[in-house]
Each structure stands twice: as structure tokens, then as C-alpha cells.
C-alpha positions in Angstrom: 50.0 48.7 159.4 52.9 50.5 159.8 54.9 47.6 158.4 53.0 47.3 155.3 53.9 51.0 154.5 57.6 50.7 154.7 59.2 50.4 151.2 60.4 47.0 150.5 64.1 45.5 149.5 64.8 45.6 146.2 65.2 41.9 144.7 68.1 43.1 142.1 70.0 45.1 144.7 73.6 43.6 145.2 75.5 43.9 148.4 78.8 44.5 148.3 81.1 42.8 150.7 84.4 44.8 151.9 85.0 42.8 154.9 88.8 42.2 155.6 89.9 44.7 152.8 91.7 48.1 153.7 90.4 51.3 152.7 92.9 51.7 149.7 91.7 47.8 148.6 88.1 48.7 148.5 89.1 52.4 146.6 90.9 50.3 144.2 88.3 47.8 143.5 85.4 50.6 143.1 87.9 52.2 140.8 88.3 49.0 138.8 84.4 49.0 138.8 84.2 52.4 137.3 86.8 52.1 134.4 85.3 48.9 133.0 82.0 50.7 132.7 83.2 54.3 131.4 82.5 55.0 127.8 83.7 58.3 125.9 81.2 60.0 123.5 82.3 61.7 120.8 80.0 64.0 118.4 80.1 66.8 116.4 79.0 69.8 118.0 78.1 71.5 114.6 76.9 69.1 112.2 76.7 70.2 108.9 73.3 69.5 107.0 73.9 68.8 103.1 71.5 67.5 100.8 69.3 65.7 103.5 72.3 64.3 105.4 73.7 65.5 108.5 77.4 65.1 108.9 77.2 64.1 112.4 80.7 62.4 113.1 79.5 59.9 115.9 82.7 58.1 116.8 82.8 55.1 119.3 86.4 55.3 120.4 88.9 52.1 120.1 89.4 52.2 123.9 85.8 51.8 124.9 84.6 48.3 125.8 81.0 48.6 124.4 79.3 48.9 121.3 77.2 52.1 120.7 74.0 53.3 119.1 72.5 56.5 118.7 69.5 58.7 117.4 69.6 62.2 116.0 66.4 64.3 117.2 65.3 67.8 116.3 62.2 69.6 117.5 61.4 66.4 119.6 61.5 64.4 116.8 63.7 61.3 115.9 65.0 62.1 112.4 67.7 59.2 112.7 68.6 55.6 114.7 71.6 53.9 114.0 72.8 50.3 113.9 75.3 49.4 116.4 78.8 50.9 116.0 81.4 48.7 117.6 84.5 50.5 119.0 86.9 52.2 117.0 84.2 52.7 114.3 82.6 55.9 113.0 79.6 57.0 111.3 80.3 59.9 109.5 77.1 61.2 107.9 73.3 60.4 108.4 70.2 60.4 106.3 67.6 62.9 108.0 65.5 64.9 105.0 63.6 66.4 107.8 66.5 68.0 109.5 67.0 71.6 109.4 69.4 74.4 110.5 69.3 75.0 114.7 69.3 73.1 117.9 69.1 69.2 118.1 70.2 66.5 120.4 72.5 63.4 119.7 71.7 60.6 122.0 74.4 57.7 122.5 73.3 54.5 123.9 76.0 52.3 125.3 75.3 48.5 124.4 76.6 45.2 125.4 79.4 44.2 122.6 77.7 40.5 122.4 74.0 41.0 122.6 73.5 44.3 121.6 71.0 45.1 124.3 71.1 48.6 125.7 73.6 48.8 128.7 73.5 51.8 131.0 72.1 55.1 130.9 72.1 56.7 127.4 73.6 60.4 127.3 72.3 63.1 125.3 74.4 65.7 123.9 73.0 69.0 122.3 74.3 70.3 118.8 73.9 73.0 116.4 73.1 71.6 113.0 74.5 74.3 110.5 74.1 74.4 106.6 77.2 73.2 104.9 78.9 75.9 103.1 78.9 74.5 99.5 81.3 77.5 98.2 84.0 75.9 99.3 85.0 78.0 102.0 85.5 77.1 105.7 
């Protein structure tokens, strides 16, 4: 009975063998793996709302190795969902007719550059939507 109540090994788990490697070699390999999976996220902290559009300025920086998608949500409602954004591309404005001044969330998902499938964990950024000043003042 005791054997059946024990957790089972995850069949998708990968065991990394570092036998015969120095501590420095192991650290260098782990740092290389971390660098390959790193992704920079760039969004406007205060997106401007104007005529049913929001100036989000979501930028997938050229140094990223992954494509990205993003969603804009407010009041637990998804207002906009992007297509794939390749490294080096920017989405300046998005259509969000139900957006209003106040807190919102931009969630960025890394995607496989070849298949477009989600890759890794999405990252959410809290932003504050503000109404654009149409008078020309900054």
C-alpha cells in the first residue's frame, strides 16, 4: 500500500549529467542555457487611449530569440490579442474600443519562432491606461 501512495516520476523529466565536468564548466553550461531562453519584454507603462485605440508600444527587441504575442486586459476582460511579433518588430497601437482609463494588464507570451507555438511562461505587466492629451500638451 505504501508503494502506491508514493509520487511517480515525471516521464517528461530530463536528467542532466555533469559527470566529469568541473564546477566552472557546469556553471558555464547552465549560464548558456539560461541566456538562450532569456527574453526581454518592453511595453509602455502608461499606454495612451485615443479614439478606441491604445498606444501600447509592445516591442519585441531585436536581441530576443523568440517571437512574442501579447494580450491587453482590463477588469478581467481581454480587450486585444495580438498575432506573432518577430524580434525587432513593434506594435505601437492596438484596437481596444472597450478600454478606459485605469489599471490594465499586458501579458506577453514567448513563442517558438518556427511554429508560433507558445514557449515558456507568459509574463504579465501592470500598466495604467491614460487618456491622450489631444490639446498637444505633453
